[in-house]
C-alpha positions as CSV (number, residue, x, y, z in Angstrom):
1,M,91.1,32.2,-70.0
2,D,87.7,33.7,-69.4
3,H,84.8,31.4,-70.2
4,S,82.0,33.5,-68.6
5,D,80.5,34.2,-72.0
6,I,80.1,30.4,-72.6
7,L,79.2,29.0,-69.2
8,G,75.4,29.3,-68.6
9,R,74.6,29.8,-72.2
10,I,71.6,28.0,-73.6
11,V,72.5,26.2,-76.8
12,E,70.8,24.2,-79.6
13,C,72.7,21.0,-80.3
14,T,72.6,18.4,-83.1
15,I,73.5,14.9,-82.0
16,D,75.6,13.1,-84.6
17,R,76.9,10.4,-82.2
18,P,74.0,9.3,-80.1
19,L,74.1,7.3,-76.9
20,G,75.1,3.7,-77.7
21,S,76.8,4.5,-81.0
22,I,80.4,3.7,-81.9
23,H,83.0,6.2,-83.1
24,P,83.2,6.1,-87.0
25,E,87.0,5.9,-87.1
26,H,87.8,4.3,-83.7
27,P,85.7,1.2,-83.1
28,D,86.9,1.0,-79.5
29,I,85.1,4.2,-78.5
30,Y,81.5,3.5,-77.4
31,Y,79.4,6.6,-76.8
32,S,78.0,6.3,-73.3
33,V,76.4,9.8,-73.6
34,N,74.9,11.7,-76.5
35,Y,77.6,13.7,-78.3
36,G,77.2,16.3,-81.0
37,Y,77.7,19.9,-81.8
38,V,76.3,23.4,-81.3
39,D,74.7,24.6,-84.5
40,G,76.5,27.7,-85.9
41,I,79.3,28.0,-83.3
42,Y,82.8,26.9,-84.3
43,G,85.5,25.5,-82.1
44,G,89.3,25.6,-82.2
45,D,89.4,22.9,-84.9
46,G,87.3,25.0,-87.3
47,E,84.4,22.5,-87.0
48,E,81.2,23.2,-85.2
49,Q,81.6,23.2,-81.4
50,D,81.5,19.7,-79.8
51,V,79.3,19.0,-76.9
52,Y,78.6,16.2,-74.5
53,I,75.0,15.9,-73.3
54,L,74.6,14.7,-69.8
55,R,71.7,13.0,-68.0
56,V,69.7,12.0,-71.0
57,D,69.3,8.3,-70.9
58,K,68.2,7.6,-74.5
59,A,69.6,8.3,-77.9
60,I,68.4,11.6,-79.2
61,K,68.8,13.6,-82.4
62,S,68.8,17.2,-81.0
63,Y,68.9,18.9,-77.6
64,K,68.5,22.4,-76.2
65,G,70.3,22.8,-72.9
66,K,72.7,24.9,-70.8
67,V,76.5,24.8,-70.9
68,I,77.4,23.8,-67.3
69,A,81.1,23.2,-67.9
70,I,83.9,23.2,-70.4
71,Y,86.5,20.4,-70.8
72,H,89.6,22.3,-71.9
73,R,92.0,19.9,-73.7
74,L,95.6,20.9,-73.0
75,N,97.1,18.8,-75.8
76,D,94.5,19.5,-78.5
77,N,93.1,22.6,-80.2
78,E,89.5,22.3,-79.1
79,D,87.4,22.4,-76.0
80,K,84.4,20.3,-75.3
81,W,81.3,21.9,-73.9
82,I,79.3,19.9,-71.3
83,V,75.5,20.5,-71.7
84,S,72.6,19.5,-69.5
85,S,69.2,20.7,-68.6
86,G,70.8,23.1,-66.1
87,T,68.1,22.4,-63.5
88,E,70.1,20.0,-61.4
89,E,73.6,19.9,-59.9
90,I,76.1,17.7,-61.6
91,S,79.4,17.2,-59.7
92,D,82.8,17.5,-61.3
93,E,83.4,13.8,-60.6
94,E,80.2,12.8,-62.5
95,I,81.1,15.0,-65.5
96,L,84.6,13.6,-65.7
97,N,83.4,10.0,-65.3
98,A,80.8,10.5,-68.0
99,I,83.3,11.9,-70.6
100,E,86.2,9.7,-69.7
101,F,85.4,7.1,-72.4
102,Q,86.8,9.6,-75.0
103,E,88.7,12.2,-72.9
104,K,91.1,9.5,-71.5
105,Y,93.1,9.9,-74.7
106,F,93.7,13.6,-73.9
107,E,95.1,15.8,-71.1
108,G,92.6,18.4,-69.9
109,Q,90.9,20.3,-67.1
110,L,87.3,20.9,-66.2
111,I,86.2,24.5,-66.1
112,R,83.1,25.5,-64.2
């Protein structure tokens, strides 16, 4: 699967589950990063494309950043985009650790 049209893209994101919030349906999921969606782009589930925002240490409402990776869920119909400022290197290990709070319930692979 070719993701070259996504990786490196600058996207405008709306944060609907800010850092420190709890999942609305699963109270055991605490958001240790800002989580939201890309305005106007739709994912495999028919909803706006989900994103994890990395290296922002406060709750935010919106974010403009670069897609630095994609977490491809093998047992679900949607991918999650990993977004950051794009100005600093973030290791695969750091990404996987940051999204593990939610992705531990799924099988997947990181695409760079």
